[in-house]
C-alpha positions in Angstrom: 0.0 0.0 0.0 2.5 2.6 -1.1 -0.2 5.1 -1.7 -0.9 5.1 2.1 2.7 6.0 2.8 1.9 9.6 1.9 -1.0 9.7 4.3 1.2 8.2 7.0 4.0 10.7 6.4 1.6 13.7 6.4 0.0 12.7 9.7 3.4 12.2 11.3 4.6 15.6 9.9 1.5 17.2 11.6 2.6 15.6 14.9 6.1 16.9 14.6 4.8 20.4 13.7 2.6 20.3 16.8 5.6 19.4 18.9 7.6 22.4 17.6 4.7 24.8 18.1 4.1 23.4 21.6 7.8 24.0 22.5 7.4 27.6 21.3 4.2 28.1 23.3 5.9 26.7 26.4 8.9 29.0 25.9 6.5 32.0 25.7 4.8 30.8 28.9 8.1 30.6 30.7 9.1 34.0 29.5 5.8 35.4 30.7 6.3 33.8 34.1 9.7 35.5 34.3 8.1 38.8 33.4 5.5 38.3 36.0 8.2 37.6 38.6 9.9 40.8 37.6 6.6 42.7 38.0 6.1 41.2 41.5 9.7 42.3 42.4 8.8 45.8 41.5 5.5 45.7 43.3 3.3 45.7 40.2 0.9 43.0 41.4 -1.9 43.9 38.9 0.5 43.6 36.0 2.0 40.4 37.4 -1.5 38.8 37.7 -2.4 39.7 34.1 1.0 38.4 32.8 0.6 35.2 34.9 -2.8 34.7 33.3 -1.3 35.0 29.8 1.4 32.5 30.9 -1.3 30.0 31.9 -3.0 30.4 28.6 0.3 29.8 26.8 0.9 26.7 29.0 -2.6 25.4 28.3 -2.1 25.9 24.5 1.3 24.0 24.8 -0.4 21.1 26.6 -3.2 20.9 24.0 -0.6 20.8 21.2 1.4 18.1 23.0 -1.8 16.1 23.3 -2.5 16.5 19.6 1.1 15.4 18.8 0.8 12.4 21.1 -2.5 11.3 19.4 -0.9 11.6 15.9 2.5 10.2 16.8 1.5 6.7 15.6 -0.2 7.6 12.3 -1.7 4.2 11.6 -3.7 4.5 14.9 -5.4 7.8 13.8 -9.0 7.9 12.5 -8.0 9.6 9.3 -5.4 6.9 8.4 -7.9 4.2 9.3 -10.4 5.8 7.0 -8.0 5.8 4.1 -6.7 2.3 4.8 -9.6 0.3 6.0 -12.8 2.3 6.0 -13.0 4.5 2.9 -16.8 4.8 3.3 -16.0 7.1 6.3 -14.2 9.6 3.9 -17.0 12.1 3.1 -15.3 15.4 1.9 -11.9 16.6 1.0 -10.5 19.8 -0.3 -7.2 21.6 -0.6 -6.4 24.4 1.8 -4.0 27.2 1.0 -2.9 29.9 3.5 -1.9 29.6 7.1 -1.8 25.8 6.6 -1.3 24.3 3.2 -2.5 20.8 2.5 -5.7 18.8 2.3 -8.6 19.0 4.8 -10.4 15.7 5.1 -13.8 15.3 6.8 -15.1 12.0 8.1 -18.6 10.7 8.5 -18.5 11.3 12.2 -18.1 15.1 11.5 -14.5 15.2 12.4 -12.0 17.3 10.4 -8.4 16.4 9.8 -5.8 18.6 8.1 -2.9 16.9 6.4 -0.2 19.5 5.8 1.3 19.1 2.3 2.9 21.0 -0.5 1.0 21.5 -3.8 2.1 18.2 -5.4 1.4 16.2 -2.3 -2.0 17.9 -2.0 -2.9 16.9 -5.5 -1.7 13.3 -4.8 -3.8 13.2 -1.6 -6.9 14.4 -3.5 -6.3 11.8 -6.1 -6.1 9.2 -3.3 -9.4 10.3 -1.9 -10.9 10.1 -5.4 -9.5 6.6 -5.9 -10.4 5.2 -2.5 -13.7 6.9 -1.9 -15.4 7.8 -5.2 -18.5 8.8 -3.2 -16.6 11.6 -1.4 -17.3 15.2 -2.0 -14.3 17.0 -3.5 -13.6 20.7 -3.6 -14.6 23.7 -1.5 -17.8 25.7 -1.6 -21.1 26.4 0.0 -22.7 23.5 -1.9 -20.0 21.0 -0.8 -20.3 22.2 2.8 -24.1 21.8 2.8 -23.8 18.3 1.2 -21.3 17.3 3.9 -23.6 18.6 6.6 -26.5 16.6 5.2 -24.4 13.4 5.0 -23.3 13.7 8.6 -26.8 14.3 9.8 -28.1 11.3 7.8 -25.4 9.1 9.2 -26.3 9.8 12.8 -28.4 7.2 14.6 -32.0 8.0 15.2 -32.7 9.9 18.3 -29.5 11.8 18.4 
């Protein structure tokens, strides 16, 4: 299954990226705590409290990113890889994203959204892989595609939910 190697590599790359951003957020948090300590030393308690709050937010962000990296560290255990490999019926919608994050955003029947970072060629290859494995999947971005995805997710929910 050489075609799944790309999915595996892109999931792993996302995990590594999360680790680097988590390290940056943690460094910001530590710097903010140092600044808060400086403010306390100069009897600026109000400023120290606000800066400490910002440090807590940075620390919480770092922990969330670490959790994301941990969940994606073994790509074959992720829901998006499982959908590509064993359950293509769960692949509902895919489209390229360009901007802050470049790659392919994949939506599963449970309503979850997964972004596989990729360059332009890899993105095209991933879209082709979705087309080959899940010919029923919605491809492309737009209001019609978004609405079709929403309808499919609602239809897939068990009755009473």
